[in-house]
C-alpha positions as CSV (number, residue, x, y, z in Angstrom):
1,M,3.0,-35.8,55.7
2,I,1.1,-37.1,52.9
3,R,-1.2,-34.8,52.5
4,V,1.3,-32.0,52.8
5,Y,2.9,-33.7,50.2
6,L,-0.2,-34.8,48.0
7,T,-1.4,-30.8,49.0
8,F,2.1,-29.1,47.1
9,I,1.8,-31.7,44.6
10,L,-1.9,-30.6,43.7
11,I,-0.7,-27.1,44.3
12,L,2.2,-27.8,41.5
13,F,0.1,-29.3,39.5
14,T,-2.6,-26.8,39.5
15,L,-0.3,-23.8,38.7
16,N,1.6,-25.2,35.7
17,G,-1.8,-25.6,34.4
18,C,-2.5,-21.5,35.4
19,L,0.7,-20.5,33.8
20,S,0.9,-22.7,30.7
21,L,-2.8,-21.5,29.6
22,K,-2.5,-18.0,27.2
23,S,-3.3,-14.4,28.7
24,P,-6.5,-13.7,26.8
25,F,-4.8,-10.1,26.0
26,S,-2.5,-11.5,24.1
27,S,-4.7,-13.4,21.6
28,R,-6.0,-12.0,19.1
29,S,-9.4,-12.7,18.7
30,A,-9.2,-11.3,22.3
31,I,-8.3,-7.8,21.3
32,E,-9.5,-7.1,17.0
33,I,-9.3,-3.6,15.8
34,K,-12.1,-2.7,14.0
35,E,-10.9,0.2,13.0
36,G,-8.4,2.7,12.3
37,Y,-6.8,5.5,11.0
38,L,-4.2,6.7,8.1
39,S,-2.4,9.6,7.0
40,L,-2.3,10.9,3.4
41,K,1.1,12.9,4.5
42,S,2.1,9.5,6.0
43,I,1.3,8.1,3.2
44,N,3.4,10.1,1.2
45,I,5.9,10.2,3.1
46,N,6.4,6.4,2.5
47,L,6.0,6.9,-1.4
48,D,8.7,9.8,-1.3
49,K,11.0,6.7,0.4
50,Q,10.5,4.5,-2.4
51,M,11.0,6.6,-5.3
52,P,12.1,6.6,-7.8
53,L,10.7,3.9,-9.5
54,T,12.8,2.6,-12.7
55,Q,11.5,-0.9,-15.8
56,K,13.5,-1.0,-18.4
57,V,12.2,-3.0,-21.3
58,S,14.1,-3.0,-24.4
59,T,14.8,0.4,-25.4
60,N,11.8,2.0,-23.5
61,E,12.2,3.5,-19.9
62,I,9.7,5.2,-17.4
63,K,11.8,6.5,-14.5
64,I,8.8,7.3,-12.0
65,A,10.3,10.6,-9.8
66,S,7.2,11.3,-7.8
67,A,4.1,9.7,-6.5
68,T,2.0,11.3,-4.4
69,V,-1.9,10.5,-3.1
70,F,-4.8,12.6,-2.2
71,A,-8.4,12.2,-1.9
72,A,-10.7,12.0,-4.9
73,Q,-14.4,14.4,-4.6
74,N,-16.5,11.7,-3.5
75,G,-14.6,10.7,-0.6
76,K,-14.3,6.8,-1.0
77,N,-11.4,6.8,-3.6
78,L,-7.7,8.0,-3.9
79,V,-6.0,10.0,-6.9
80,T,-2.9,9.4,-7.4
81,E,-0.4,12.3,-9.3
82,I,2.1,10.2,-11.1
83,E,5.7,12.5,-11.9
84,F,7.3,10.3,-14.7
85,I,10.4,10.3,-17.2
86,F,9.6,8.0,-20.3
87,K,12.8,7.4,-22.9
88,S,13.6,5.7,-25.9
89,F,16.2,5.1,-28.3
90,Q,14.2,8.5,-30.6
91,I,13.9,10.3,-27.6
92,P,16.9,9.7,-25.4
93,E,16.9,13.1,-23.5
94,G,13.4,11.9,-21.7
95,L,9.4,13.5,-22.2
96,P,7.9,14.1,-19.2
97,A,4.1,13.8,-18.2
98,I,2.5,13.5,-15.6
99,A,-0.2,11.0,-15.0
100,R,-3.4,10.6,-13.0
101,V,-4.8,7.5,-11.7
102,Y,-7.8,6.4,-9.3
103,S,-7.6,3.2,-7.1
104,D,-8.9,2.3,-4.2
105,I,-6.5,0.9,-1.3
106,D,-6.9,-2.3,0.6
107,Y,-4.9,-4.4,3.2
108,N,-3.1,-7.6,3.3
109,P,-2.9,-9.5,6.7
110,K,-0.5,-11.7,5.1
111,T,2.1,-9.0,4.7
112,K,0.5,-6.5,6.7
113,E,0.7,-4.2,4.6
114,F,-1.9,-1.5,3.0
115,K,-1.8,-0.7,-1.2
116,L,-3.5,0.3,-3.7
117,V,-5.8,-1.7,-5.6
118,R,-8.3,-1.1,-8.5
119,I,-6.5,1.3,-10.1
120,T,-8.2,2.4,-13.3
121,T,-5.9,3.5,-16.3
122,P,-3.6,6.3,-16.3
123,E,-5.0,9.9,-17.8
124,I,-1.5,10.7,-19.3
125,R,-0.6,14.6,-20.3
126,F,2.4,14.9,-21.7
127,L,4.5,18.2,-21.2
128,K,7.1,18.1,-24.4
129,E,4.4,17.8,-27.0
130,N,6.5,17.9,-29.9
131,L,7.9,14.6,-29.1
132,L,4.7,13.3,-28.8
133,E,5.3,12.2,-33.0
134,Y,8.5,9.7,-31.8
135,V,6.5,8.0,-29.7
136,T,4.8,4.5,-31.2
137,P,1.5,2.9,-30.8
138,Q,3.9,0.4,-28.9
139,Q,4.8,2.3,-26.7
140,R,1.6,4.6,-26.0
141,K,0.3,1.0,-24.7
142,F,4.0,0.2,-22.4
143,I,3.7,3.5,-20.9
144,P,0.6,2.8,-19.1
145,D,0.6,-0.9,-17.7
146,T,4.1,0.1,-16.7
147,I,2.4,3.1,-14.4
148,I,-0.3,0.3,-13.0
149,L,2.6,-2.9,-13.0
150,K,4.5,0.4,-10.7
151,L,2.1,1.3,-8.6
152,Y,0.9,-1.9,-7.6
153,T,3.9,-2.4,-6.4
154,L,4.6,0.3,-4.4
155,V,4.1,-0.1,0.0
156,L,1.5,2.9,1.2
157,H,1.7,2.0,4.9
158,K,3.3,-1.3,7.0
159,S,1.4,-2.6,10.0
160,K,3.5,-3.3,12.7
161,R,0.2,-5.6,14.1
162,E,-1.7,-7.9,12.4
163,L,-5.1,-6.9,11.6
164,G,-8.3,-8.6,10.1
165,S,-9.8,-7.7,6.4
166,M,-11.0,-4.4,5.8
167,K,-14.8,-3.9,4.7
168,S,-14.8,-0.2,3.9
169,F,-12.9,2.8,3.2
170,S,-13.5,6.4,3.8
171,I,-11.0,9.7,3.3
172,K,-12.2,12.9,5.5
173,E,-9.4,15.5,6.3
174,G,-6.7,14.2,5.2
175,K,-7.0,11.3,6.3
176,I,-7.9,7.5,5.5
177,K,-10.9,6.3,8.1
178,I,-10.3,2.0,7.7
179,L,-13.3,-0.6,8.8
180,F,-11.8,-3.5,10.0
181,R,-13.9,-6.9,9.9
């Protein structure tokens, strides 16, 4: 009878030890994602949901109405085209404009978000050139700085899974191929 109890206790300890072990499939290191794809279409849908973005400082205001991401011709960068309106005391009705920036994409494992990084200075084209005389030199500096600042806040995609850090990316046929470390 004592052997039965000892065997039973030994089996319980063995099962208890097995049950407390983590499954190798739930561990992050067991299944690591080494590459993934993001579509430019889904990124642009996410950007539309975050619009409009507004930044107001004193009497100057920039309202970004839309941002659209494309692949650069080299396939190694992103091009973001922004439509915005600049308003000031001198231009209360607003000065519509289009800006274009080049950037890269990066993933933050802590927030699980893909965002734009290394954004270049915007190439800005104002649509009402007759109002350009009312834009001061300080405002000409405020406009690109504000656009860059707002673009850094945009979330291109939020991942459901925690991924590793990004190694590189390339763009082909409307899809961004991302390699992780």
